[in-house]
N, C-alpha and C positions, 0 to 999 in steps of 0.2 A: 248454637246461635238460632235466634229465631226472628223473621221478619225484619230482616236488615237488608234492604234495597238503596243502593244509590247512595253510599257513604261518601264524605268528603275525603278526598286525599290530601293531609295539610302538607303546607309549604313552610319549607325550613329555608332559613337564609343561605345564600350563596349557590343556590341551584338555577338552571336554565327554564324560564317560564316556556310551557308549549302553547302554541296557538290552538284555539279550538274553532279550527276549520273544518267545512262539510267534508273534505278528503284530503287526509295527509297530502304533504307535498310529494310531487311525482306520480300521485295515483289518481289524477283526472286528466281526461284527453282535453282537447281545444274547446270543447262545448261546455265544459264542467262536469262531464259524466264520469262514473268510475272507470278507470282502465284496467280493471281487474275483474276476475271471476268470483263466483260464490264459492266457498270452501268445499272441497270434495269430502265425503265422507266415509272414512276407512273402517273395516270392521276388525276382528280378532281372533285369534286363535290361542287356547291356553296351552302353554308348554310345560307347566310343571305347577302344583299345587303344594304350600306349604301349611303347616299350624300356625295360626294367628290368635294370640293370648284374647281370650272372650272377654275381659273386662277391659280391654284398652278401647277408651274412646279416642280412637286415632285423629293426629290433626297433623300430621306430617310424618314420611318416613325418609331415610336418606342412606344410601348405600357407600361406604368407604373402605376400601381395602380390605375387602372380604369381611366385614362387618355390617350389619344391618341395623341402624339407628331408628327408634321411634320416639315421638313427641306426642303427648296425649294430653287431655284435657279433664278437667273435674266434671262428674255427673254422677248421679245416683245410682247408677249400676256400673260406674267404672271403678278402677283403682286409684282415681284422682290424677292431678297435673305431674306428670314426671317426664324425664328424658331417660333412655333407656338402651342399652347396647344388647343386641340379640344374636344368636346363632341360626343363621337362615334356615338351615335343613330340619332344625328341630323345633325350633321357634322358643328356645329356653332363654331367659333371661339371665346374663351375666353379671350385669352391674346396672344399678339405676339410681338417679336422684329425685326425691320428690321436692315438690316445691309447696310453699303455704297454700291453704284453701282459697284466698282472695285472690292470688293468680289462676286463671283459665288458660292453659298450655295451648299453643297454638303451633303454627310451623316451625321446621328446623333447617339448618343447612350447616354445611361445614367447610372453613377454608384453612388448609394448612393443618393445624394441630389444635384449632378452635372450633368448638362446636357453637352454634348460634342459635337462641330459642326465642320465640314471639310470646306475648301473652294478649289475649282478647282485647278485654276492655280497659285493662289498666295503665295500657299507654307506655309499658316497659318490656325490654327485653333482656335477656340473660346470656352471659358469654362463659363458656366452660372449656376445660381441658378435655379434648375427646377422648383421651384414654382414661384418666383418673373421673371424670365427671366431676372434678373440684371447679367450683365458681371463682371466676375469674374477675368478674365485673358485670357493669350492667348498662343499658342506655336507653334512653327514652324517643318517643315519636308522638306527633299530636294527632293520629287517628287511631282506629282499629288496626291490630295485628292479625292477619288469617294466615296466608300461604308464605314459604320463604324459599328460595333458592340461590345460586350463584353461578356465574359465569367464570368464577375462579378468581374474578378482579375484584367484582363488587358484589354487595348484597342485594338481592331482587325481591321485593315483597309486595304481597296484596292487602287490599283493606275491605274487602268485600265488595267493593263497587267494581267499576270498570277500569279502575286506575291500577298501576304497577308502578312502584317507586325504585328508584337505584339509590343505594347508600354507599357512602365510602366506608370500609369495614373497620378502619382506623377510628375515623372521627365521628361516623354514623350520620355525617351531613348528606342531606338529598342531593344527589348530582343531577337526576334525570327525573321527570314525570312523564308515563306514557299512558295514552288512552288506548284501550283495546277496542277495536270495531271489526264487524265482519259485513261482507255484502248479502243481503238477502236474497235468497233465491227466487222466491217469489215477487218480492217487491221491488227488487234491484236497487234498492236503497243502502246506504252504509249506515249501519245500526251499532249502538253501543254494546258491549257485553259485559253485562255486570255479573254479581255474585261469584267472581274469580275467588277459589278457594285455595287449595294447595298447589304449589309451583315446582316445576322440576326442568332444569335445563337440561336440554336433549337434542343432539345434533346442530348446535346451533340454534337452536329456536328455544322459546318457552312452551312447556307442557302446563296446563292448567285445569285442574277439577273446577267443576261449574257447580255450585253448593245445590245440592237436591237433585241434580241430572247424572243419567248414567253416562256421561259423555265427556270427552276430554277436548281442549282447544289446543291447537298448535298455531303461536302466535310468532309473528317476526317480531324480534327484540329492537329492530331499527324504527320500524312505523306503526307497530301495534296491531297490524292486521292480521287476522285468523285467516291462515292460510287451510288449514285442513281442520275438520273434527273427527275424532277416533269414538266409534259408538260402542260401548261397552254394556248396553242393555242384554240381559240374560246371564251376565256373570255371576250376579248374586243370585240364590237360588232362594225364590220368595216364597216358596213352599216350605223350606226348613223351619221347623218349630222354634228354633233359636232367633230367629229375625220376627217372627209373627209377634212377640211380645212388644217390639218397637215400632214406634211411627217413623214415617219416612224419612224425616230429618235426623233421625236419631240411629239410623242404621244406612246411611248413605255412604256411597263412594267418595273417599277421603283419604290421599295416601299414594304419593307417586315415587318412584325411586328407580335410578338408572346406573347399570355399571358399563361406563364406555370401553374397557378393556376388551370384555366379552360381547357386548352389544346387547345386553339383558335390559328389560324393560320390565319392573314391578309395580304391583296396585294393590291395594287394599281397601277398606273403609272402618268407619264407625264401628264398633263393637262385632266385627266380622269374625268369623271363626277361621278363616283360609286368609292367606295371602299368596297372589298369584304371580307366577310369570308369564308374560303375554308376549306373542309375535303380533305386530301390525299388519293386516293385510290391507294393501291399498286400494282403495275404492270399493272395497266390498260391501260395505253397506250401502252405497249408491247402485250396486248391481243388484242386490237383492230386491231392493225398491224398485228399480226399473222392471224387473222380471215379474213382481206383483201387478204393475201398471199394464203391462203388455196384453194385449188381447191374445185368447187361445190360438195356438199353431195354425187349427181348421178355420179360423178366420181370416185367413189371408191368403193370397194365391201365391204360386210358385216364383211370382215376379215382386213380389212382396207387398203388392195392393191389400186394402181392407176390402174383405169379400165375404161378410158374414153368413150371407144366405146361398153361397154357392152359385150365385146367378153369373159369374164370369166362367165356370166350368162347362 
């Protein structure tokens, strides 16, 4: 993808229209100000590293009953658009299905025994048997396809803008359209968060990659508010010679999977050589930033006052 900002989320018949108000219902006080706080920024800890196929231009991953599924896109340094089943511990591909070159593969998700895959600009998605990867059918949508996930009932997709679309998994009719917003820490204004990429349902929230950023957004699926960010800067070793041959866009973070049975969260990226299991450290990134901004301890008095010259001693 390149230079795709603020794309329009298409509208299909039968869905509910969203009001484009300054603040979603219930999130403003009596004076019209937002009754919420800026998102907390969490950190991370690497729990375990796994091998990731070097030529996979990853567009989405999904964990299902002990199997890691991956959807990838076509690219000059990649194996092309495919969906695949992998053994997590070794990274070995046990089965895959290739798509014609005209389809640039995007996000994937699973409901029951069906695997769903989006394509980028061809407005077409595909449905497979998750075990055999046999093609069962396809569906269309009037906007670009980027990230894909599910709450177990509906399909949830992003289109590269600030919009998230909810679809009926049988008819593929759009049932709801959500605008993702966050409260700026410095501005105090509610702003739209665009460039939403791969998605993952996580503990009742929607996790979203933000294209070209080392950060995940934790989104409330009811009102579209970003409640937290998860800062993943430093996860990718930019000094690794493998990554130096690619630009920022071609090696960016893109791929989130979650095992709700064991509470395991996985992330990877385009052309990455590793897939990581991580633990989220609540508020850790905020604490690190606060520590950087704090004056040296000898600038303060025992009572906590600011006294850099020691005049109060």
